[in-house]
N, C-alpha and C positions, 0 to 999 in steps of 0.2 A: 534549491541549491544547484540542481543540475543546470537550470537556465543560466545562473550566474557563473558557474564554473565550467560549463561544457566547452566553451571556446578555448579556455586556458588549458584544459586537459588534452585537447587535440594537439596542442603545440608541444607536448612532451615528446622527447626523442624515442622513448620506449614505454611499455606499460609500467605504470606505477606499482611499486610493491606495497606502499602504504600512503595514506593521505592524512593530513592533519589540518584541522580548521580552527582558527583562533578568531575570537570576536574582540575587537578593540573597545567598542562601545555600542550600545543600542540607541536607536533613535527614539523620538517621543512616541507614545502609544497612539495608534490610530483611533479616531473618535468613534467610529462605528465597529471597531474590532472587539473581539472577545478573547478571553484567555483560552488556552488550549483545552483545559479540562474544567471550565467553570460551570458547565451544565451537568445535570444528573444523568445517571445511566439510562433512565427511561427515555429522555430526550435524544440521547445519542443513538439508542436502539431504534427509535422512531425515524430518525434521519437516515440511518443505515437501511432500514426496511424500505423507505421511500426511494433511496438511491438504487436498491436492487430492483424494485418495481419498475423504475424508469429505464434501467439498463435492459431489463427483459422486454419492456415494451418496444424498445428500439431494435435490439439485436436478437430477440427470440428467447425461448426458455433456457437455452444453454448459455446464457450470458453471464450468469453468476454461479460459479461452481466452487466447491472446496475439495481439497485433497484429503482423503480419508485413508489412513494406514490400515491395511487389512492383514498383511503378513510381512512385517519388516525384515524378518530373517530369511525370506525366500531367496533362493539363488536366481530365480527368474524375475527380472526387474518388473515385468508387467503384473506380477502377482503381489508386489509390495504395497502398492497404493491404487486407489480408484478415485475417479472424479464423481462427485455426487452433488445434487442441487444444494445451494446455500440456503438454509432456512434458519429463521430466528425463533 
């Protein structure tokens, strides 16, 4: 959607307070396409694991990290969360 709307958003005179998207109709389904959630959890997890492996192969071990909340009530922002390796 960013690709389709990006140019139009830059034409706005000021930052948008809200955005609304309406779909008039959908086109025919793509012959080789799949539904968004038509595969099982195991297949999605395997694809995610492979994507993480490829990202780390290209960008190093710090390529796939997740944010872990350790002390969300801390007054010091650096103590609230920490980056840790993304593991499945």
